[in-house]
Structures are given as structure tokens and as C-alpha cells.
PyMOL Python script that loads the backbone (N, CA, C, O; Angstrom):
from pymol import cmd

cmd.read_pdbstr("""\
ATOM      1  N   MET A   1       0.844  -1.183   0.000  1.00  0.00           N
ATOM      2  CA  MET A   1       0.000   0.000   0.000  1.00  0.00           C
ATOM      3  C   MET A   1       0.886   1.242   0.000  1.00  0.00           C
ATOM      4  O   MET A   1       1.729   1.412   0.881  1.00  0.00           O
ATOM      5  N   LYS A   2       0.694   2.098  -0.982  1.00  0.00           N
ATOM      6  CA  LYS A   2       1.470   3.331  -1.061  1.00  0.00           C
ATOM      7  C   LYS A   2       0.723   4.474  -0.404  1.00  0.00           C
ATOM      8  O   LYS A   2      -0.503   4.460  -0.290  1.00  0.00           O
ATOM      9  N   GLU A   3       1.492   5.462   0.024  1.00  0.00           N
ATOM     10  CA  GLU A   3       0.919   6.674   0.600  1.00  0.00           C
ATOM     11  C   GLU A   3       1.048   7.800  -0.417  1.00  0.00           C
ATOM     12  O   GLU A   3       2.150   8.136  -0.850  1.00  0.00           O
ATOM     13  N   TYR A   4      -0.093   8.382  -0.797  1.00  0.00           N
ATOM     14  CA  TYR A   4      -0.149   9.433  -1.800  1.00  0.00           C
ATOM     15  C   TYR A   4      -0.420  10.779  -1.142  1.00  0.00           C
ATOM     16  O   TYR A   4      -1.223  10.882  -0.215  1.00  0.00           O
ATOM     17  N   TRP A   5       0.256  11.796  -1.631  1.00  0.00           N
ATOM     18  CA  TRP A   5       0.044  13.170  -1.163  1.00  0.00           C
ATOM     19  C   TRP A   5      -0.397  14.000  -2.355  1.00  0.00           C
ATOM     20  O   TRP A   5       0.370  14.188  -3.300  1.00  0.00           O
ATOM     21  N   PHE A   6      -1.624  14.496  -2.320  1.00  0.00           N
ATOM     22  CA  PHE A   6      -2.192  15.284  -3.404  1.00  0.00           C
ATOM     23  C   PHE A   6      -2.117  16.768  -3.077  1.00  0.00           C
ATOM     24  O   PHE A   6      -2.835  17.265  -2.210  1.00  0.00           O
ATOM     25  N   VAL A   7      -1.248  17.454  -3.775  1.00  0.00           N
ATOM     26  CA  VAL A   7      -1.123  18.910  -3.619  1.00  0.00           C
ATOM     27  C   VAL A   7      -2.099  19.531  -4.601  1.00  0.00           C
ATOM     28  O   VAL A   7      -1.963  19.364  -5.813  1.00  0.00           O
ATOM     29  N   GLY A   8      -3.090  20.251  -4.072  1.00  0.00           N
ATOM     30  CA  GLY A   8      -4.153  20.777  -4.915  1.00  0.00           C
ATOM     31  C   GLY A   8      -5.182  19.695  -5.202  1.00  0.00           C
ATOM     32  O   GLY A   8      -5.679  19.582  -6.322  1.00  0.00           O
ATOM     33  N   GLY A   9      -5.494  18.915  -4.202  1.00  0.00           N
ATOM     34  CA  GLY A   9      -6.358  17.757  -4.404  1.00  0.00           C
ATOM     35  C   GLY A   9      -7.837  17.978  -4.207  1.00  0.00           C
ATOM     36  O   GLY A   9      -8.585  17.001  -4.169  1.00  0.00           O
ATOM     37  N   THR A  10      -8.308  19.220  -4.080  1.00  0.00           N
ATOM     38  CA  THR A  10      -9.737  19.436  -3.854  1.00  0.00           C
ATOM     39  C   THR A  10     -10.523  19.659  -5.137  1.00  0.00           C
ATOM     40  O   THR A  10     -11.750  19.755  -5.091  1.00  0.00           O
ATOM     41  N   GLY A  11      -9.861  19.743  -6.260  1.00  0.00           N
ATOM     42  CA  GLY A  11     -10.557  19.941  -7.526  1.00  0.00           C
ATOM     43  C   GLY A  11     -11.185  18.655  -8.041  1.00  0.00           C
ATOM     44  O   GLY A  11     -11.122  17.614  -7.387  1.00  0.00           O
ATOM     45  N   TYR A  12     -11.787  18.740  -9.212  1.00  0.00           N
ATOM     46  CA  TYR A  12     -12.493  17.596  -9.789  1.00  0.00           C
ATOM     47  C   TYR A  12     -11.559  16.412 -10.045  1.00  0.00           C
ATOM     48  O   TYR A  12     -11.853  15.289  -9.636  1.00  0.00           O
ATOM     49  N   ILE A  13     -10.448  16.658 -10.710  1.00  0.00           N
ATOM     50  CA  ILE A  13      -9.522  15.567 -11.051  1.00  0.00           C
ATOM     51  C   ILE A  13      -8.900  14.975  -9.791  1.00  0.00           C
ATOM     52  O   ILE A  13      -8.833  13.755  -9.639  1.00  0.00           O
ATOM     53  N   GLY A  14      -8.445  15.847  -8.888  1.00  0.00           N
ATOM     54  CA  GLY A  14      -7.849  15.368  -7.642  1.00  0.00           C
ATOM     55  C   GLY A  14      -8.830  14.579  -6.797  1.00  0.00           C
ATOM     56  O   GLY A  14      -8.488  13.530  -6.251  1.00  0.00           O
ATOM     57  N   GLY A  15     -10.050  15.084  -6.690  1.00  0.00           N
ATOM     58  CA  GLY A  15     -11.064  14.407  -5.887  1.00  0.00           C
ATOM     59  C   GLY A  15     -11.408  13.036  -6.427  1.00  0.00           C
ATOM     60  O   GLY A  15     -11.516  12.071  -5.671  1.00  0.00           O
ATOM     61  N   ALA A  16     -11.580  12.949  -7.746  1.00  0.00           N
ATOM     62  CA  ALA A  16     -11.917  11.661  -8.367  1.00  0.00           C
ATOM     63  C   ALA A  16     -10.762  10.672  -8.235  1.00  0.00           C
ATOM     64  O   ALA A  16     -10.978   9.488  -7.979  1.00  0.00           O
ATOM     65  N   THR A  17      -9.542  11.160  -8.412  1.00  0.00           N
ATOM     66  CA  THR A  17      -8.370  10.286  -8.313  1.00  0.00           C
ATOM     67  C   THR A  17      -8.174   9.803  -6.877  1.00  0.00           C
ATOM     68  O   THR A  17      -7.870   8.631  -6.651  1.00  0.00           O
ATOM     69  N   CYS A  18      -8.347  10.694  -5.919  1.00  0.00           N
ATOM     70  CA  CYS A  18      -8.237  10.302  -4.503  1.00  0.00           C
ATOM     71  C   CYS A  18      -9.251   9.223  -4.164  1.00  0.00           C
ATOM     72  O   CYS A  18      -8.913   8.241  -3.502  1.00  0.00           O
ATOM     73  N   ASP A  19     -10.485   9.392  -4.605  1.00  0.00           N
ATOM     74  CA  ASP A  19     -11.522   8.389  -4.339  1.00  0.00           C
ATOM     75  C   ASP A  19     -11.135   7.024  -4.907  1.00  0.00           C
ATOM     76  O   ASP A  19     -11.305   6.003  -4.242  1.00  0.00           O
ATOM     77  N   LEU A  20     -10.622   7.006  -6.116  1.00  0.00           N
ATOM     78  CA  LEU A  20     -10.219   5.756  -6.759  1.00  0.00           C
ATOM     79  C   LEU A  20      -9.091   5.067  -5.988  1.00  0.00           C
ATOM     80  O   LEU A  20      -9.122   3.855  -5.774  1.00  0.00           O
ATOM     81  N   LEU A  21      -8.100   5.853  -5.576  1.00  0.00           N
ATOM     82  CA  LEU A  21      -6.970   5.281  -4.834  1.00  0.00           C
ATOM     83  C   LEU A  21      -7.400   4.726  -3.482  1.00  0.00           C
ATOM     84  O   LEU A  21      -6.929   3.667  -3.067  1.00  0.00           O
ATOM     85  N   VAL A  22      -8.288   5.434  -2.797  1.00  0.00           N
ATOM     86  CA  VAL A  22      -8.793   4.950  -1.503  1.00  0.00           C
ATOM     87  C   VAL A  22      -9.554   3.642  -1.706  1.00  0.00           C
ATOM     88  O   VAL A  22      -9.414   2.716  -0.908  1.00  0.00           O
ATOM     89  N   GLN A  23     -10.355   3.559  -2.760  1.00  0.00           N
ATOM     90  CA  GLN A  23     -11.089   2.318  -3.051  1.00  0.00           C
ATOM     91  C   GLN A  23     -10.137   1.154  -3.293  1.00  0.00           C
ATOM     92  O   GLN A  23     -10.474   0.002  -3.022  1.00  0.00           O
ATOM     93  N   ARG A  24      -8.953   1.457  -3.801  1.00  0.00           N
ATOM     94  CA  ARG A  24      -7.961   0.409  -4.070  1.00  0.00           C
ATOM     95  C   ARG A  24      -7.053   0.137  -2.869  1.00  0.00           C
ATOM     96  O   ARG A  24      -6.105  -0.642  -2.971  1.00  0.00           O
ATOM     97  N   GLY A  25      -7.342   0.777  -1.732  1.00  0.00           N
ATOM     98  CA  GLY A  25      -6.634   0.479  -0.497  1.00  0.00           C
ATOM     99  C   GLY A  25      -5.422   1.340  -0.186  1.00  0.00           C
ATOM    100  O   GLY A  25      -4.665   1.025   0.732  1.00  0.00           O
ATOM    101  N   HIS A  26      -5.225   2.409  -0.922  1.00  0.00           N
ATOM    102  CA  HIS A  26      -4.078   3.271  -0.684  1.00  0.00           C
ATOM    103  C   HIS A  26      -4.411   4.361   0.337  1.00  0.00           C
ATOM    104  O   HIS A  26      -5.573   4.709   0.543  1.00  0.00           O
ATOM    105  N   SER A  27      -3.379   4.878   0.958  1.00  0.00           N
ATOM    106  CA  SER A  27      -3.508   5.982   1.900  1.00  0.00           C
ATOM    107  C   SER A  27      -3.346   7.299   1.136  1.00  0.00           C
ATOM    108  O   SER A  27      -2.420   7.451   0.341  1.00  0.00           O
ATOM    109  N   VAL A  28      -4.252   8.247   1.383  1.00  0.00           N
ATOM    110  CA  VAL A  28      -4.260   9.513   0.649  1.00  0.00           C
ATOM    111  C   VAL A  28      -4.338  10.681   1.619  1.00  0.00           C
ATOM    112  O   VAL A  28      -5.128  10.662   2.563  1.00  0.00           O
ATOM    113  N   MET A  29      -3.514  11.701   1.382  1.00  0.00           N
ATOM    114  CA  MET A  29      -3.576  12.964   2.123  1.00  0.00           C
ATOM    115  C   MET A  29      -3.750  14.078   1.104  1.00  0.00           C
ATOM    116  O   MET A  29      -3.080  14.088   0.071  1.00  0.00           O
ATOM    117  N   VAL A  30      -4.641  15.010   1.388  1.00  0.00           N
ATOM    118  CA  VAL A  30      -4.901  16.140   0.497  1.00  0.00           C
ATOM    119  C   VAL A  30      -4.341  17.411   1.118  1.00  0.00           C
ATOM    120  O   VAL A  30      -4.512  17.664   2.311  1.00  0.00           O
ATOM    121  N   TYR A  31      -3.671  18.202   0.294  1.00  0.00           N
ATOM    122  CA  TYR A  31      -3.065  19.484   0.710  1.00  0.00           C
ATOM    123  C   TYR A  31      -3.586  20.542  -0.245  1.00  0.00           C
ATOM    124  O   TYR A  31      -3.396  20.428  -1.456  1.00  0.00           O
ATOM    125  N   ASP A  32      -4.240  21.569   0.281  1.00  0.00           N
ATOM    126  CA  ASP A  32      -4.832  22.585  -0.588  1.00  0.00           C
ATOM    127  C   ASP A  32      -5.058  23.858   0.218  1.00  0.00           C
ATOM    128  O   ASP A  32      -5.136  23.827   1.447  1.00  0.00           O
ATOM    129  N   ASN A  33      -5.162  24.981  -0.496  1.00  0.00           N
ATOM    130  CA  ASN A  33      -5.456  26.243   0.193  1.00  0.00           C
ATOM    131  C   ASN A  33      -6.923  26.643   0.052  1.00  0.00           C
ATOM    132  O   ASN A  33      -7.321  27.718   0.502  1.00  0.00           O
ATOM    133  N   LEU A  34      -7.722  25.784  -0.567  1.00  0.00           N
ATOM    134  CA  LEU A  34      -9.167  25.995  -0.724  1.00  0.00           C
ATOM    135  C   LEU A  34      -9.496  27.336  -1.381  1.00  0.00           C
ATOM    136  O   LEU A  34     -10.490  27.971  -1.030  1.00  0.00           O
ATOM    137  N   LEU A  35      -8.680  27.762  -2.317  1.00  0.00           N
ATOM    138  CA  LEU A  35      -8.900  29.029  -3.011  1.00  0.00           C
ATOM    139  C   LEU A  35     -10.215  29.031  -3.776  1.00  0.00           C
ATOM    140  O   LEU A  35     -10.897  30.053  -3.834  1.00  0.00           O
ATOM    141  N   TYR A  36     -10.574  27.898  -4.360  1.00  0.00           N
ATOM    142  CA  TYR A  36     -11.784  27.816  -5.165  1.00  0.00           C
ATOM    143  C   TYR A  36     -12.901  27.041  -4.484  1.00  0.00           C
ATOM    144  O   TYR A  36     -13.909  26.734  -5.121  1.00  0.00           O
ATOM    145  N   GLU A  37     -12.748  26.726  -3.231  1.00  0.00           N
ATOM    146  CA  GLU A  37     -13.744  25.980  -2.459  1.00  0.00           C
ATOM    147  C   GLU A  37     -14.005  26.709  -1.148  1.00  0.00           C
ATOM    148  O   GLU A  37     -13.143  27.431  -0.648  1.00  0.00           O
ATOM    149  N   ASP A  38     -15.198  26.516  -0.596  1.00  0.00           N
ATOM    150  CA  ASP A  38     -15.526  27.104   0.706  1.00  0.00           C
ATOM    151  C   ASP A  38     -15.030  26.231   1.854  1.00  0.00           C
ATOM    152  O   ASP A  38     -14.632  26.738   2.903  1.00  0.00           O
ATOM    153  N   ARG A  39     -15.057  24.929   1.649  1.00  0.00           N
ATOM    154  CA  ARG A  39     -14.657  23.982   2.686  1.00  0.00           C
ATOM    155  C   ARG A  39     -14.339  22.643   2.035  1.00  0.00           C
ATOM    156  O   ARG A  39     -14.668  22.409   0.871  1.00  0.00           O
ATOM    157  N   TYR A  40     -13.699  21.773   2.797  1.00  0.00           N
ATOM    158  CA  TYR A  40     -13.343  20.446   2.305  1.00  0.00           C
ATOM    159  C   TYR A  40     -14.349  19.452   2.837  1.00  0.00           C
ATOM    160  O   TYR A  40     -14.487  19.308   4.051  1.00  0.00           O
ATOM    161  N   LEU A  41     -15.059  18.758   1.955  1.00  0.00           N
ATOM    162  CA  LEU A  41     -16.170  17.907   2.356  1.00  0.00           C
ATOM    163  C   LEU A  41     -15.877  16.416   2.361  1.00  0.00           C
ATOM    164  O   LEU A  41     -16.684  15.638   2.872  1.00  0.00           O
ATOM    165  N   LYS A  42     -14.760  16.001   1.815  1.00  0.00           N
ATOM    166  CA  LYS A  42     -14.471  14.566   1.757  1.00  0.00           C
ATOM    167  C   LYS A  42     -13.983  14.057   3.112  1.00  0.00           C
ATOM    168  O   LYS A  42     -13.483  14.821   3.938  1.00  0.00           O
ATOM    169  N   PHE A  43     -14.137  12.762   3.317  1.00  0.00           N
ATOM    170  CA  PHE A  43     -13.685  12.134   4.553  1.00  0.00           C
ATOM    171  C   PHE A  43     -12.282  11.553   4.356  1.00  0.00           C
ATOM    172  O   PHE A  43     -12.053  10.360   4.554  1.00  0.00           O
ATOM    173  N   LEU A  44     -11.360  12.420   3.965  1.00  0.00           N
ATOM    174  CA  LEU A  44      -9.953  12.069   3.792  1.00  0.00           C
ATOM    175  C   LEU A  44      -9.116  13.024   4.619  1.00  0.00           C
ATOM    176  O   LEU A  44      -9.541  14.150   4.878  1.00  0.00           O
ATOM    177  N   PRO A  45      -7.944  12.601   5.035  1.00  0.00           N
ATOM    178  CA  PRO A  45      -7.062  13.520   5.759  1.00  0.00           C
ATOM    179  C   PRO A  45      -6.763  14.743   4.897  1.00  0.00           C
ATOM    180  O   PRO A  45      -6.511  14.627   3.698  1.00  0.00           O
ATOM    181  N   PHE A  46      -6.796  15.908   5.523  1.00  0.00           N
ATOM    182  CA  PHE A  46      -6.628  17.165   4.798  1.00  0.00           C
ATOM    183  C   PHE A  46      -5.699  18.092   5.579  1.00  0.00           C
ATOM    184  O   PHE A  46      -5.796  18.210   6.800  1.00  0.00           O
ATOM    185  N   THR A  47      -4.800  18.745   4.852  1.00  0.00           N
ATOM    186  CA  THR A  47      -3.938  19.765   5.431  1.00  0.00           C
ATOM    187  C   THR A  47      -4.123  21.049   4.639  1.00  0.00           C
ATOM    188  O   THR A  47      -4.005  21.058   3.414  1.00  0.00           O
ATOM    189  N   PHE A  48      -4.412  22.129   5.347  1.00  0.00           N
ATOM    190  CA  PHE A  48      -4.537  23.424   4.692  1.00  0.00           C
ATOM    191  C   PHE A  48      -3.138  23.987   4.474  1.00  0.00           C
ATOM    192  O   PHE A  48      -2.335  24.065   5.404  1.00  0.00           O
ATOM    193  N   GLY A  49      -2.857  24.375   3.239  1.00  0.00           N
ATOM    194  CA  GLY A  49      -1.557  24.956   2.929  1.00  0.00           C
ATOM    195  C   GLY A  49      -1.518  25.464   1.509  1.00  0.00           C
ATOM    196  O   GLY A  49      -2.381  25.142   0.693  1.00  0.00           O
ATOM    197  N   ASP A  50      -0.516  26.253   1.225  1.00  0.00           N
ATOM    198  CA  ASP A  50      -0.359  26.879  -0.085  1.00  0.00           C
ATOM    199  C   ASP A  50       0.882  26.324  -0.773  1.00  0.00           C
ATOM    200  O   ASP A  50       1.922  26.159  -0.135  1.00  0.00           O
ATOM    201  N   ILE A  51       0.785  26.039  -2.047  1.00  0.00           N
ATOM    202  CA  ILE A  51       1.900  25.492  -2.816  1.00  0.00           C
ATOM    203  C   ILE A  51       3.083  26.465  -2.845  1.00  0.00           C
ATOM    204  O   ILE A  51       4.223  26.046  -3.043  1.00  0.00           O
ATOM    205  N   ARG A  52       2.821  27.742  -2.651  1.00  0.00           N
ATOM    206  CA  ARG A  52       3.894  28.738  -2.668  1.00  0.00           C
ATOM    207  C   ARG A  52       4.708  28.752  -1.384  1.00  0.00           C
ATOM    208  O   ARG A  52       5.740  29.420  -1.319  1.00  0.00           O
ATOM    209  N   ASP A  53       4.269  28.034  -0.368  1.00  0.00           N
ATOM    210  CA  ASP A  53       5.027  27.886   0.879  1.00  0.00           C
ATOM    211  C   ASP A  53       5.982  26.706   0.701  1.00  0.00           C
ATOM    212  O   ASP A  53       5.713  25.599   1.167  1.00  0.00           O
ATOM    213  N   THR A  54       7.090  26.960   0.025  1.00  0.00           N
ATOM    214  CA  THR A  54       7.989  25.881  -0.399  1.00  0.00           C
ATOM    215  C   THR A  54       8.575  25.095   0.774  1.00  0.00           C
ATOM    216  O   THR A  54       8.752  23.881   0.671  1.00  0.00           O
ATOM    217  N   GLU A  55       8.872  25.757   1.869  1.00  0.00           N
ATOM    218  CA  GLU A  55       9.414  25.032   3.027  1.00  0.00           C
ATOM    219  C   GLU A  55       8.424  23.991   3.540  1.00  0.00           C
ATOM    220  O   GLU A  55       8.796  22.849   3.808  1.00  0.00           O
ATOM    221  N   LYS A  56       7.169  24.391   3.673  1.00  0.00           N
ATOM    222  CA  LYS A  56       6.139  23.475   4.162  1.00  0.00           C
ATOM    223  C   LYS A  56       5.910  22.337   3.162  1.00  0.00           C
ATOM    224  O   LYS A  56       5.762  21.180   3.555  1.00  0.00           O
ATOM    225  N   VAL A  57       5.882  22.670   1.882  1.00  0.00           N
ATOM    226  CA  VAL A  57       5.664  21.653   0.847  1.00  0.00           C
ATOM    227  C   VAL A  57       6.788  20.620   0.859  1.00  0.00           C
ATOM    228  O   VAL A  57       6.525  19.417   0.849  1.00  0.00           O
ATOM    229  N   LEU A  58       8.026  21.075   0.880  1.00  0.00           N
ATOM    230  CA  LEU A  58       9.160  20.146   0.879  1.00  0.00           C
ATOM    231  C   LEU A  58       9.184  19.275   2.125  1.00  0.00           C
ATOM    232  O   LEU A  58       9.494  18.086   2.047  1.00  0.00           O
ATOM    233  N   LYS A  59       8.861  19.856   3.268  1.00  0.00           N
ATOM    234  CA  LYS A  59       8.845  19.096   4.522  1.00  0.00           C
ATOM    235  C   LYS A  59       7.752  18.027   4.483  1.00  0.00           C
ATOM    236  O   LYS A  59       7.992  16.883   4.868  1.00  0.00           O
ATOM    237  N   CYS A  60       6.575  18.389   4.029  1.00  0.00           N
ATOM    238  CA  CYS A  60       5.463  17.432   3.951  1.00  0.00           C
ATOM    239  C   CYS A  60       5.728  16.329   2.938  1.00  0.00           C
ATOM    240  O   CYS A  60       5.379  15.174   3.179  1.00  0.00           O
ATOM    241  N   ALA A  61       6.340  16.668   1.812  1.00  0.00           N
ATOM    242  CA  ALA A  61       6.563  15.703   0.735  1.00  0.00           C
ATOM    243  C   ALA A  61       7.448  14.533   1.166  1.00  0.00           C
ATOM    244  O   ALA A  61       7.346  13.438   0.613  1.00  0.00           O
ATOM    245  N   GLU A  62       8.302  14.762   2.139  1.00  0.00           N
ATOM    246  CA  GLU A  62       9.215  13.717   2.606  1.00  0.00           C
ATOM    247  C   GLU A  62       8.489  12.519   3.200  1.00  0.00           C
ATOM    248  O   GLU A  62       9.048  11.423   3.254  1.00  0.00           O
ATOM    249  N   ASP A  63       7.253  12.709   3.645  1.00  0.00           N
ATOM    250  CA  ASP A  63       6.524  11.664   4.355  1.00  0.00           C
ATOM    251  C   ASP A  63       5.739  10.712   3.445  1.00  0.00           C
ATOM    252  O   ASP A  63       5.103   9.783   3.943  1.00  0.00           O
ATOM    253  N   TYR A  64       5.770  10.922   2.132  1.00  0.00           N
ATOM    254  CA  TYR A  64       4.909  10.160   1.224  1.00  0.00           C
ATOM    255  C   TYR A  64       5.704   9.437   0.147  1.00  0.00           C
ATOM    256  O   TYR A  64       6.786   9.872  -0.248  1.00  0.00           O
ATOM    257  N   ASP A  65       5.144   8.322  -0.322  1.00  0.00           N
ATOM    258  CA  ASP A  65       5.763   7.562  -1.400  1.00  0.00           C
ATOM    259  C   ASP A  65       5.571   8.243  -2.753  1.00  0.00           C
ATOM    260  O   ASP A  65       6.469   8.236  -3.595  1.00  0.00           O
ATOM    261  N   VAL A  66       4.385   8.833  -2.953  1.00  0.00           N
ATOM    262  CA  VAL A  66       4.037   9.455  -4.227  1.00  0.00           C
ATOM    263  C   VAL A  66       3.471  10.843  -3.963  1.00  0.00           C
ATOM    264  O   VAL A  66       2.600  11.014  -3.110  1.00  0.00           O
ATOM    265  N   VAL A  67       3.974  11.837  -4.701  1.00  0.00           N
ATOM    266  CA  VAL A  67       3.463  13.212  -4.617  1.00  0.00           C
ATOM    267  C   VAL A  67       2.815  13.539  -5.954  1.00  0.00           C
ATOM    268  O   VAL A  67       3.447  13.427  -7.004  1.00  0.00           O
ATOM    269  N   VAL A  68       1.551  13.944  -5.909  1.00  0.00           N
ATOM    270  CA  VAL A  68       0.807  14.298  -7.114  1.00  0.00           C
ATOM    271  C   VAL A  68       0.548  15.802  -7.059  1.00  0.00           C
ATOM    272  O   VAL A  68      -0.137  16.291  -6.161  1.00  0.00           O
ATOM    273  N   LEU A  69       1.102  16.523  -8.023  1.00  0.00           N
ATOM    274  CA  LEU A  69       0.985  17.989  -8.046  1.00  0.00           C
ATOM    275  C   LEU A  69      -0.131  18.406  -8.994  1.00  0.00           C
ATOM    276  O   LEU A  69       0.008  18.310 -10.214  1.00  0.00           O
ATOM    277  N   LEU A  70      -1.235  18.867  -8.425  1.00  0.00           N
ATOM    278  CA  LEU A  70      -2.376  19.321  -9.212  1.00  0.00           C
ATOM    279  C   LEU A  70      -2.719  20.781  -8.926  1.00  0.00           C
ATOM    280  O   LEU A  70      -3.686  21.302  -9.480  1.00  0.00           O
ATOM    281  N   ALA A  71      -1.959  21.434  -8.089  1.00  0.00           N
ATOM    282  CA  ALA A  71      -2.256  22.806  -7.705  1.00  0.00           C
ATOM    283  C   ALA A  71      -2.028  23.757  -8.878  1.00  0.00           C
ATOM    284  O   ALA A  71      -1.064  23.620  -9.631  1.00  0.00           O
ATOM    285  N   ALA A  72      -2.935  24.721  -9.014  1.00  0.00           N
ATOM    286  CA  ALA A  72      -2.813  25.732 -10.073  1.00  0.00           C
ATOM    287  C   ALA A  72      -3.623  26.954  -9.692  1.00  0.00           C
ATOM    288  O   ALA A  72      -4.665  26.855  -9.044  1.00  0.00           O
ATOM    289  N   LEU A  73      -3.133  28.085 -10.098  1.00  0.00           N
ATOM    290  CA  LEU A  73      -3.897  29.328  -9.975  1.00  0.00           C
ATOM    291  C   LEU A  73      -4.482  29.632 -11.354  1.00  0.00           C
ATOM    292  O   LEU A  73      -3.745  29.835 -12.319  1.00  0.00           O
ATOM    293  N   VAL A  74      -5.797  29.660 -11.435  1.00  0.00           N
ATOM    294  CA  VAL A  74      -6.465  29.863 -12.708  1.00  0.00           C
ATOM    295  C   VAL A  74      -6.849  31.325 -12.845  1.00  0.00           C
ATOM    296  O   VAL A  74      -7.483  31.902 -11.961  1.00  0.00           O
ATOM    297  N   ARG A  75      -6.453  31.916 -13.972  1.00  0.00           N
ATOM    298  CA  ARG A  75      -6.828  33.297 -14.256  1.00  0.00           C
ATOM    299  C   ARG A  75      -7.953  33.286 -15.252  1.00  0.00           C
ATOM    300  O   ARG A  75      -7.866  32.621 -16.284  1.00  0.00           O
ATOM    301  N   ARG A  76      -8.989  33.999 -14.966  1.00  0.00           N
ATOM    302  CA  ARG A  76     -10.111  34.082 -15.883  1.00  0.00           C
ATOM    303  C   ARG A  76      -9.951  35.329 -16.737  1.00  0.00           C
ATOM    304  O   ARG A  76      -9.618  36.406 -16.245  1.00  0.00           O
ATOM    305  N   PHE A  77     -10.190  35.160 -17.989  1.00  0.00           N
ATOM    306  CA  PHE A  77     -10.160  36.304 -18.892  1.00  0.00           C
ATOM    307  C   PHE A  77     -11.174  36.102 -19.997  1.00  0.00           C
ATOM    308  O   PHE A  77     -11.605  34.980 -20.263  1.00  0.00           O
ATOM    309  N   CYS A  78     -11.545  37.175 -20.625  1.00  0.00           N
ATOM    310  CA  CYS A  78     -12.552  37.130 -21.663  1.00  0.00           C
ATOM    311  C   CYS A  78     -11.955  37.672 -22.952  1.00  0.00           C
ATOM    312  O   CYS A  78     -11.419  38.780 -22.966  1.00  0.00           O
ATOM    313  N   LEU A  79     -12.040  36.910 -24.026  1.00  0.00           N
ATOM    314  CA  LEU A  79     -11.522  37.344 -25.309  1.00  0.00           C
ATOM    315  C   LEU A  79     -12.472  38.284 -26.033  1.00  0.00           C
ATOM    316  O   LEU A  79     -12.089  38.936 -27.004  1.00  0.00           O
ATOM    317  N   CYS A  80     -13.715  38.353 -25.560  1.00  0.00           N
ATOM    318  CA  CYS A  80     -14.690  39.184 -26.250  1.00  0.00           C
ATOM    319  C   CYS A  80     -14.670  40.644 -25.805  1.00  0.00           C
ATOM    320  O   CYS A  80     -15.336  41.480 -26.417  1.00  0.00           O
ATOM    321  N   CYS A  81     -13.923  40.964 -24.757  1.00  0.00           N
ATOM    322  CA  CYS A  81     -13.923  42.348 -24.242  1.00  0.00           C
ATOM    323  C   CYS A  81     -12.666  43.104 -24.644  1.00  0.00           C
ATOM    324  O   CYS A  81     -12.510  44.274 -24.294  1.00  0.00           O
TER     325      CYS A  81
END
""", "prot")
cmd.dss("prot")
cmd.show_as("cartoon", "prot")
cmd.util.cbc("prot")
cmd.orient("prot")
């Protein structure tokens, strides 16, 4: 059983992937700053944090077999304006 750490794991892709891994018996931890969410609703271990906090990210990453980086800052823009 591997231990997975999902950085930016509260989005659609991260959430679906975490669910699949848990169903297959793996340990999953989610790390996110909830920029696009009001709260974390899944029953998985969760750590609040920002990907830009490199010291915290590097320290946390040491504890896991697999690190999945899904964090992104999305900028919205309109081509019609």
C-alpha cells in the first residue's frame, strides 16, 4: 500500500483520483489552500496549505511515497472584451 500526497487535491480531477486510490486500499492525504472551495467535504485527511510555501511543501513531501501535483492558480479572462 502506497501513501499518496495530493497537492491541490480538492478539484475535480484530484477528488476523483483520490476516491479511486482509496477504493484500491491506498492511503491519501490532500493538501490545498481551498482558493476555489468554501470547505473540504471529503472524509480524507486534509492539510490546509499553499503550494507557494515551499518550506512546508518540501517538509510534507518527505513523508509520502508518491506526490501528485495538481495545484494551479487559474486566471479568468474574456476574449470578447
